[in-house]
C-alpha positions in Angstrom: -10.6 -47.4 85.6 -10.5 -50.8 83.9 -12.9 -54.0 84.9 -10.8 -57.2 85.2 -12.4 -60.4 83.8 -11.3 -63.2 85.8 -11.9 -65.8 82.7 -10.2 -66.8 79.8 -13.3 -67.7 78.0 -13.6 -66.1 74.5 -17.4 -66.0 74.9 -17.4 -64.0 77.8 -14.9 -61.5 76.6 -17.2 -61.1 73.4 -20.3 -60.9 75.4 -18.7 -57.7 77.7 -17.1 -56.3 74.4 -21.2 -56.4 72.8 -22.1 -54.3 75.7 -19.2 -51.8 74.9 -16.9 -53.1 77.6 -13.3 -53.9 77.2 -11.9 -55.7 80.1 -8.3 -57.0 81.2 -8.3 -60.6 81.1 -6.6 -62.3 83.9 -7.1 -66.0 84.1 -7.5 -67.2 87.7 -5.5 -69.9 88.4 -7.7 -71.6 91.2 -8.8 -75.3 90.7 -12.6 -75.3 89.5 -14.4 -78.1 92.1 -16.3 -80.5 90.0 -18.3 -82.5 92.6 -21.8 -83.6 92.7 -22.8 -81.1 94.8 -26.0 -78.8 94.0 -25.3 -77.2 90.7 -26.3 -73.8 91.9 -23.7 -73.9 95.0 -20.8 -75.5 93.0 -21.0 -72.3 90.2 -21.0 -69.9 92.9 -18.3 -71.7 94.8 -16.2 -71.5 91.7 -16.9 -67.9 90.7 -16.1 -67.0 94.4 -12.7 -69.2 94.2 -11.8 -67.9 90.8 -12.5 -64.0 91.6 -10.8 -64.5 95.0 -7.5 -65.9 93.4 -7.1 -62.6 91.1 -8.2 -60.6 93.9 -5.4 -61.9 95.8 -2.8 -61.1 93.5 -4.3 -57.6 92.2 -6.0 -56.2 94.8 -9.9 -54.9 94.2 -9.2 -51.2 93.6 -10.8 -51.7 89.8 -13.9 -54.3 89.4 -13.1 -58.1 89.3 -15.6 -60.6 87.5 -15.3 -63.9 87.9 -18.1 -66.7 86.5 -18.5 -70.1 86.2 -21.3 -72.2 83.9 -22.6 -75.6 83.9 -25.1 -77.4 82.3 -27.3 -79.8 84.4 -29.6 -82.4 83.8 -32.0 -83.5 86.7 -29.2 -82.6 88.7 -26.6 -84.3 87.1 -23.7 -81.8 86.2 -22.4 -82.2 82.5 -19.2 -80.6 82.2 -16.7 -80.3 79.0 -16.6 -83.8 77.2 -13.4 -85.6 77.4 -13.2 -86.9 74.0 -15.9 -87.3 70.8 -17.4 -90.5 72.9 -18.3 -88.8 75.7 -19.7 -85.9 73.6 -22.0 -88.1 71.8 -23.2 -89.4 75.1 -24.0 -86.0 76.4 -26.0 -85.2 73.4 -28.1 -88.2 73.3 -29.0 -87.5 77.1 -29.8 -83.9 76.3 -31.9 -85.2 73.1 -35.7 -84.3 73.4 -35.1 -82.9 76.7 -35.0 -79.7 78.9 -32.2 -79.2 81.0 -30.6 -76.3 82.9 -27.9 -73.9 82.5 -26.3 -72.1 85.3 -23.9 -69.3 85.6 -22.5 -68.3 89.0 -21.4 -64.5 89.0 -18.9 -63.0 91.7 -18.1 -59.4 91.6 -15.3 -57.9 93.8 -14.9 -54.2 94.4 -13.4 -52.0 97.0 -13.6 -54.8 99.8 -17.2 -55.5 98.9 -18.4 -59.1 97.0 -21.5 -59.7 95.4 -22.7 -63.1 94.0 -25.4 -64.3 91.5 -26.4 -67.4 90.2 -28.5 -67.5 87.2 -30.6 -70.5 85.8 -31.8 -70.8 82.3 -34.0 -73.5 80.6 -33.0 -74.8 77.3 -35.2 -77.3 75.5 -33.4 -79.7 72.9 -35.0 -81.4 70.2 -34.6 -84.9 69.4 -31.5 -86.0 67.8 -30.9 -88.6 65.4 -27.5 -90.3 65.3 -27.0 -88.6 62.2 -27.6 -85.0 64.1 -25.1 -86.1 67.0 -22.5 -87.1 64.4 -22.3 -84.4 62.4 -22.2 -82.0 65.3 -19.4 -83.7 66.5 -17.4 -83.4 63.2 -17.4 -80.1 63.6 -15.2 -79.9 66.9 -17.7 -77.6 68.1 -18.9 -80.0 71.2 -15.3 -80.4 72.6 -14.9 -77.4 74.7 -18.1 -76.7 76.0 -20.0 -77.8 79.0 -22.5 -80.0 78.3 -21.0 -80.9 74.8 -22.8 -77.8 72.9 -22.8 -74.1 72.3 -26.1 -72.3 71.8 -24.1 -69.3 69.8 -22.9 -71.9 67.2 -24.1 -74.8 65.2 -26.1 -76.2 68.2 -29.1 -73.7 67.7 -30.5 -75.7 65.2 -31.1 -78.3 68.0 -32.7 -75.8 70.3 -36.4 -74.7 69.8 -37.2 -72.6 72.6 -35.3 -71.3 75.8 -36.9 -69.9 79.3 -34.5 -66.9 80.3 -31.5 -65.5 79.5 -29.6 -66.3 76.2 -26.6 -64.6 77.4 -26.6 -67.0 80.4 -26.5 -70.0 78.3 -23.6 -68.6 76.1 -21.5 -68.1 79.5 -22.3 -64.4 81.1 -26.0 -63.4 82.2 -25.9 -59.7 80.9 -28.7 -58.1 82.8 -27.9 -59.7 86.0 -24.4 -58.2 85.5 -25.8 -55.0 85.0 -27.7 -55.2 88.5 -24.3 -56.1 90.3 -22.4 -53.2 88.9 -25.3 -51.0 90.1 -25.5 -52.3 93.4 -21.7 -51.7 93.7 -21.8 -48.4 92.1 -19.8 -49.5 89.2 -20.6 -46.8 86.6 -19.8 -47.6 83.0 -16.7 -45.4 82.9 -15.6 -47.6 85.9 -15.6 -50.3 83.7 -14.1 -49.1 80.3 -10.8 -49.8 79.3 -9.2 -49.6 75.9 -6.2 -51.7 76.8 -7.8 -55.1 77.6 -5.3 -57.9 77.2 -7.7 -61.0 75.9 -6.1 -64.7 76.3 -7.9 -67.6 74.6 -10.2 -70.6 76.9 -13.5 -71.9 76.9 -16.3 -70.9 79.1 -16.3 -72.5 82.3 
């Protein structure tokens, strides 16, 4: 039996492969909500919507995993920047401050749905304009919430985190293990060697 990942994020796929899973990727067609509602409610809502879309098409005889990740600073949600100028503005906001990365998980299996929201505190160093300009030149910030990727060059800007590292990348693996256990999804249930990956960014 296979695990279906309702996300085109290459980072989420890589994290699942890191723990020995090879999911089938089926990208959700649901529209992400991007309102100013509470960040925890937002990621849970979006994860459920993504999973429900895929579940409506394929059924839930196999586990379907959906996720949504946002960066929040004092309650303000920082999505993916539209351009380099917006990326620079986001990085200036994050400079020298602590912010939150929240991921909502939704796991659908055999008529049951479990959700979880994971929050990690991330501390940024003070960034110079040279730091910001150099990082933006790499192109790395442009497809990532909050305009940075902890698994890339932005690791140089992050002295400490409090919580799950994999959550900041886009998928809290320890929390996912608990959801699997709660729905009696065994490792064999979730293993497949015929996954069909597609590109995309964590969202």
